[in-house]
N, C-alpha and C positions, 0 to 999 in steps of 0.2 A: 351737022357739025357746026359748033360755035364759031363765028367769024371772030378773028383777032386783029387787034390794031396795036401799033406802037404808041408810047406816050407822045411822041411828036405829032402823030396822026390826031390824037385827041386835042393837043394844044392848038392845032390849026384850025379848030372849030370853036373859036372864042368870041363870035359876034352874035348879036341877038338874033339874027336870021338863020344862024347855024351854030347852035349851042349844044355842045356835048360836055359831059363831066363823067367822072369815074367814082364809084362807090365800091369799096373792097375789091378793087381791081376789075370790076365789071363796068362796061361802058354804056352810058344811057344818052340818047338824043332827046333833049328837052325843048328843041326849037318850037314845037306846036303846043307844048305843054305850059308855057310861060303864063299864058292868060288864065289857066285854070289853077296855078299854084296859089294856095291860100295865103302864103306870105308875100305875094307880089312878084313882079319880074326882076326887080333890082337885086334881090338876094340871090337869085340864079344867075344873073349876068355877072355878078362879083366873083363867081367861082367858074365861069365858062372856060373850058379847056383844061380844068384842073381837076386834082384829087379833091372831091368834096366829102370824103368819108367822115372825117372829124366833124364838120358842121352838120352833116346828115344825122349822124347819131346823137348829136348834142340835142336836136329838136324832135326826133322822131323814134318810133319803136319799130320792131321787126315786122309787124302787121302791115305797116305802110309800104314797106319795101316789097313784101309779098303781093300786095294789091296792085301796085303799079309796075312791078317788074316785067311781067309777060307783054305789056303794050309799050314799054319804053326802052328796054334793054336792046341793044343792037349787037352786042358781042362782049368780048373780054380783052384785056391787055395780053399782049404776047408774053409779057413777064409774069402773068399770074401762075402761081405753082399748081401743077397738074396734080389732080387727085391720084392717090396711088390706087393701082388695080387691086382688087380683092385677091388674097392669096389663092393658090390652086389648093382645093381641099384635098387631104390625103386619101389614098386609096381606101376603100371600106375595108375593115379588117374582117377576117372570118368571124362569124358568130361564135361567142363562148358562152358556156353555162355561167350564169351569174353566180358568184361565190356568196353563199349564205352565212351570215353570222351563227355562231353556234349558240343554240338556245341554252340558257341556264336552268336546269331542271330542279325542282324543289327536293330537298332532302326528305326521304320517306318518313324519317323520324320526326321531322320539324313540322311547322305549321303549313297547311295547304295554302298554296299561292297560284294564282293563275299565270299560265305561261305567256309571254308576250306574243302577240299576234304578228303575222308577217308584215303587216302594215307598220307595226310599231319598230320593226327591225330596221326599217329604212330610214336613213338620215335625211331629213328635209334640208336640202341645199337652199342657201339664199340665192335668189334670181340676180341676174346681171343687172348692173346699174343701168338706169334710164332717165333721159330728160337732161336738164341743165345741171343737175346735182347741186343746186343751191340749197343749203342746209334748211330744212323745214318747209321748202316751197312746194314739196311733194310728200306723200306719205313716205315713212321710212323704209317700207318694202321696195320702193322705186330705187332706193340708194343702197341696195345690197345688204340691207338688214334682214335677219331672219324672221319669217312669219309663219304661223301655223295655219293660216287661212288662204293664202294666195299661192297658185300654181302657175305653170307655164301657160295653161289655158287662159287664165287672167292676164297674163303679160301679153298675150297674142291679141286678146280683145283690146287692151289698153293701146297697142301699137295700131291697131285698126281704126279705132275711134279717133285717136290723136291725129293720125294722118288725114282723116277726113275733115276734122275740125279745122286743122291748120290750112288745108288747101281751100276748103269751100266756106268756111264760116268766119274765122277769126278776122281776115282782112275786111269783112263786110259788116260787122256787128254794129259799129258806130253809125253807119248809114242806115241800117235797118231800124236801129232805135229811134233815130231822127224821123224816119218815115212812119214809124209806129206799126210796122208790119214787116214779118219775115216772109220772103217769097214762098208761095205754095209748093214750088218745086223742092224746096228744102224740107218741108214737112213730108212730101211725097217720098223722099229719099228715106226718111226716118223709117217708113213702112217698107219700102223695097229692101233696105239693108237688114230688115228683121228687127230693129231696135225696138219698135213700139211693142211688139209682142214679148219682149223680155223685160217689160217695165211694170208688170202688174202684180208681182209679189206671189206669182204662181209658177208651177212647172211650165217649161216652154210650151205653149199651146199649138203643137203641130197639126192638131185636128181642125184648127180654125184658120190657118195661113200656110201657104206654101213657100213664103219667104222666111228665111233662116239666116242666122248670122254666120258670116264666112268663117270667122276665126274659131267659133265654139260649137261643138256638136249640141244639138237641142237637149239630148239626154244628160249632158254634163252641166247644163245651165243651172246656177244656183244664185243665192240671195247676194253673194259677194260679186258675182258677175253684174247683177243689177245695180248694186251700189257703186261699182267701178264705172259702169256706163253713165250713170247720173253724175258721178264726180267729174268725169272727163268732159261731159257736156257743159258743165258748170265752169270750167276753165275760160270759157267764153267771156267771163266777167260781165255777164248781163242777166239779170233776173228775167228781164222781158224775153230775151230769147230762149232760155230755158223753159219758162212758162209757156211760150208759144209752142214749143215742140212737146212738152209733156205735162204741163200744168193742168189743163182740163182733162186730157186723156188718163194721166196717172191716177186720178182720183175719181173720175166719172165712169171709166170702163171696168175696173175691178169689181164693183158691186154687180154689174151686169153678168159677168163671167161667172162670178161665185154664187150668186143668188137668183139670177134670171131663169126663166123657163127655157127649156131646151130649144124650142121653136124660135124664140125671141133671140136667143144667142146666135143660132145658125143663120138668122136672117140679117142681123146688123153687124155682128162682131167681125166677120171676114173683111168687110169694106172699111171698117175703122182700122184694123190691123194692117191692112195693105196701104193706108194713108190716103185712101179716096174720100173717107167720111171723117168727121170730127165729132167728139163728144166732150161735154163738160159735166161738172157737178154743180147742182143748184140747191144749196141749202140755205146760205145766209140771206136775210131779209133786212129792210129798212129798221125794223124793231127787233131782231133777233140775230145775234152773232155767235158769241160763244155760248149763250144760253139756248142751245138747239132745241130743247124741249118746249120752248116758248113760241115756235114758229106758228104762223097764222094762215098761210097759204092753204086754201080749202080744196079737197076733192070729194064730191058727192056722188054716190053710186045712183045710177039711173034706175027708174022702176023696174025695168026688165033685167037689170042685173049685168048688163054687157059692157057698160062704159062708166067712167068717172068724168064728172065735169069739173074742171080745175079753174079756180079763179085766185089770183094773188100776184105778188110781186117778189122777185128776187133781186139782190143787189151785191155788186162787187163779184160777179161771176167770171171767173177767168176763162177765156177763149169763147165766151157765150156769143159774141158777135159773128163768129164764124162756124158756130156748131150746128150739126145736123140733128144731134140728139142731146137731151137734157136729162140726166139722172137727178130726180127732183124729189125733195122731202116735202110731203104734203100732210095735211091733217085730215084724217078720215074718221077719227073717233073723237072722244072727250079730251079734256085738257091734260097737259103734261105729256110725258114720254110714251104713255100707253096708247095714245091716240095718233101716233105718227106712223105713216107708211112711206115707201119709195116708190115712185112711178117713173117709167121711161117715157118722156114726152118728146115727140118728133117735131121738128120745125114745120114740116108740111101740114101738120094738123091745124086747122083754122083757129086763129085766136092767139097765136104765138107771136110776139113782137119783142125786138131788141134794140137797143141804142147803146153806143160806145161811151164809156165814162172816162173823163180825163183825170188822171191821178198823178200823184207826186213822182212815183217811180214805176218800174216794169212797164215802160211806155208800149213795147211791142208785143205785149200779152193778151190784148184785146179784153180789158176788163169792161164788164157789160151790166146794164140794167135790163132785167128781163120781166115782161108783164105777161100773164096768162089771163085770157078773157074768155070764158065760156069754152075752153078747150076740151074737146071730146076725145077721151083716151081709152082704148079698149082694155079691158080687164086683163088681157093676156100680157099687157106691158107692166103689170104689177111685179116688182122686184122683192122676192121674200114673200112673207105673209102679211095680210092686212093688219094694221095696228101693231106690228112687230118690226117696223122699220128702224126704230131707234137702235136696235142691235146691229142692223146692217150698217148704219151710220157710224156707230162706235167702233165696230170691227175695222172699218174703213180708215178710221182716224189714225190707227198706228202706222199704216202704210203711208198716209199722207204726211204725217209728222216725220217720219223717217226720211222721206224725200226732201222735205224742208231742211232737216238737220244735215243732210249730205251736202245740199246746195250751199247752206251757210257756212259750213266749215271749209269748203273749197273756195267760196267768195272771200273769206278771211285770209286764206292762203294767198289768193291772187293780190289782195291788198298788201300783204306782207312781201310777196315775191316782186311786185312793182316797185315797192318802197326800197328793197335790198338793191335792186338793179339801178335805180335812180340814185340812191346813196352812194353807189360807186362811181356815178358819173358826174353828179353835180358838185361843184366846188364853191364853198363860202369861207370867208376869212383866210384865204390861202391854203385851204386843204379840203379834200373831199369830205362830203357828210358823213361818211362811214367813219371817219377818223375822229369825230365828235363823240365823246362818251354818252351824251344825252340821246344821240340818235341810236346808238347801240342799245341803251336801255329801253327805248321804245320797241325796237325790233325784238328784243329779248322778251319783253312782256307780251307781245303778239304771238311769238312763238310757243311760249309756255302754255297760253290758253288754247292755241290751236291743237297742240299735241295732246293736251288732257282731253279735250273734246273729242278728238278723232279716236283715240284709244277706247274711250267709253263707247262710242259708235260702234267700232269693230266688235266689242264684246256683246252689245245688244243685237247686231246683225247675226252673230253666232247663235244667240239664245233664240232668235226668231226662227232660224233655220232648224233648230232641234225640237221646237215646240209646235204643237198644232195651234190653229188659229185662236181657238177658244182659250186655251191655256196662255197664250201669248197675250191676249187681250186682258185677262185677269192678272197675270204676273208681272207683265212688262209695261202695261198701260201707264203706270206712275213713273217708271224710270224714263220711259221715252218722252213723257210730258216734261220731266226735269231736264233731260238733255236737249229737248226742243228750246227751252229757256236758255240753257247754257249756251247753245250754239248761236242763237240770235244775239245774245249779249257779247259774245265773242266776236260776231260778225260786226256789231256796232262799234265795239272798242277798236278792232283793227281798221274799220273804215275811217274813223275819226283820227287815229294815230297816222295812217297813211296820208290823209288829207294834210295834217300838220307837217309831215316830212315833204310832201310835194309843194306846200305853199300855194301860191296863186294859180299853179297849173292844175290844181284839183278843183278850182273854183269855176274854171272855163270849161265848156263842153268841147270835146275832141282833143287832138294833140297827145302829147305824152302822158297827161293826167286823165285821159278819157275814162279808163276803167274805174279809176278811183273816184272821179266825179259822179260817174253813173251808178256805181255800188253804193255811195253814200246816199243817193236818192232812193235806192232800192231797200234800204234797211228796214224801214216801217212796214213794207209789204211782206216781210218775213217775221217781224216781231209781233204783228197783230193776227194775221190769218192762221187758221189751223189751231186757234186757241192763243190768246194773248199771254204774255209772260207771266202776269200776275195769276191768271187762271191756271196756267200750267204748273207753276211753282206749288200752289195750293193743292192741285190735284196730285202732284207727285207724292206729297206726304200723306194726304188722305188715303190714296190708293195703297201706298206701302204699308200703312198701318192696318188697313183692312186685310191685305193679303197676309201679313206677317201674324195677325192675330189668329187667322185660320191655321198658319203653320206651327202655331204653338209658342208664339212670342211671350216671353217672361219679362215683366217690368218690376 
């Protein structure tokens, strides 16, 4: 039971050696916290024994309260309104046969028409409102708008992931980013909670892990669940956190699961999905980025045909510093795309070395320079067929880019949401920022780009769900490339506008502008990897023209 105090009790603790304050009617003992307070002791001593709610919310966000509340709160005011008890649920009514709508049958004399299916008869109800209900800060289906894509199972997953993120992740993100490392225990939880297994663009692989997601039955798992999971992880407002959790895994593991030999999959994938082992994708080289066909990392087959000897370097490899396995593009044949293969290289194989790279953004993602020197790799670790690795890489790109798109759009929303909240709090020239037309104009431009990008994303996810991988690669590759460029430019625009709204707070690390400052640094990590914006835009048109020519385009 929470201990209660009167206002006079709190007021009596107004000295440096006994310093209590209240925030939103909760009582905090800050006597021993003063030395740790980033703003110094004096600012706390000025509100000793008083209600400091106004001052607290002027300088802090909810994540700070959540972080320190467990260790500093000692009770609540006796005048704090009590939360209403949940209403007693009504008695369960006796089951009744569901009334079916009468089917309209076609006139025998008229043209034949298919009868509506039972599924078509059911009205799709809008889901209950969820979250803070700030307009455009969440997808519209969170705010009781109708959607053909999301159901109660998606809502249940959303609630599960958000609770975990709010309690375990959000209060610590800034600290982890500064430390350039997310605790291994958090990654382990990703495996234990079944999240890793749901992020590979495939049916939920119950044959490879016993861990399943609490809120969604494995057989119901679809690409919209995967999209939602990535989206909710991205609410952390840290590319470093998201990439630490799923950056290497999400692009390194799918090729193994889809194209690896059964024995290899059964040997390594369960440990990866459980969160015990880590994997990354190693394609980019010092001299080969978007031009994948130009890689030079070499793999030569031994005379006995049992091993490949690998020599070369890989650069900007996400999670590489922590990875046990490297899904690696190598050259086994001649020049160009026809000479590329994919190998699963294991850290324990002699000749693998890694070193961390310091980069502008995504600090906690473990960006790595990898060197392979005479690494002896068994032929059983070949993923797909020799000299046919380019197809493996290209089919994997769609999944990688979709992940980048989801993250960018949510990061843009975070910039927008943080700006909207701040604009309702910050006052300039005698009124709140939100009352200035120029600020509303900035928010409106952010919102329109976010919503346009997100609705395109929903459509592409639906197409991916309906098409097989080869059809999706051919038909959707151009559109996904186009949306990748659209989402990164939207993210960049929103990060800049948010920075303008926050002013100096977005220039200093930590504090109220922490998310905006961090995301502004992360922008380039999304605009360049997975295909730079210029390459993506050119590809989007070239691929679209190629596909539609086959479909019978008339010019």
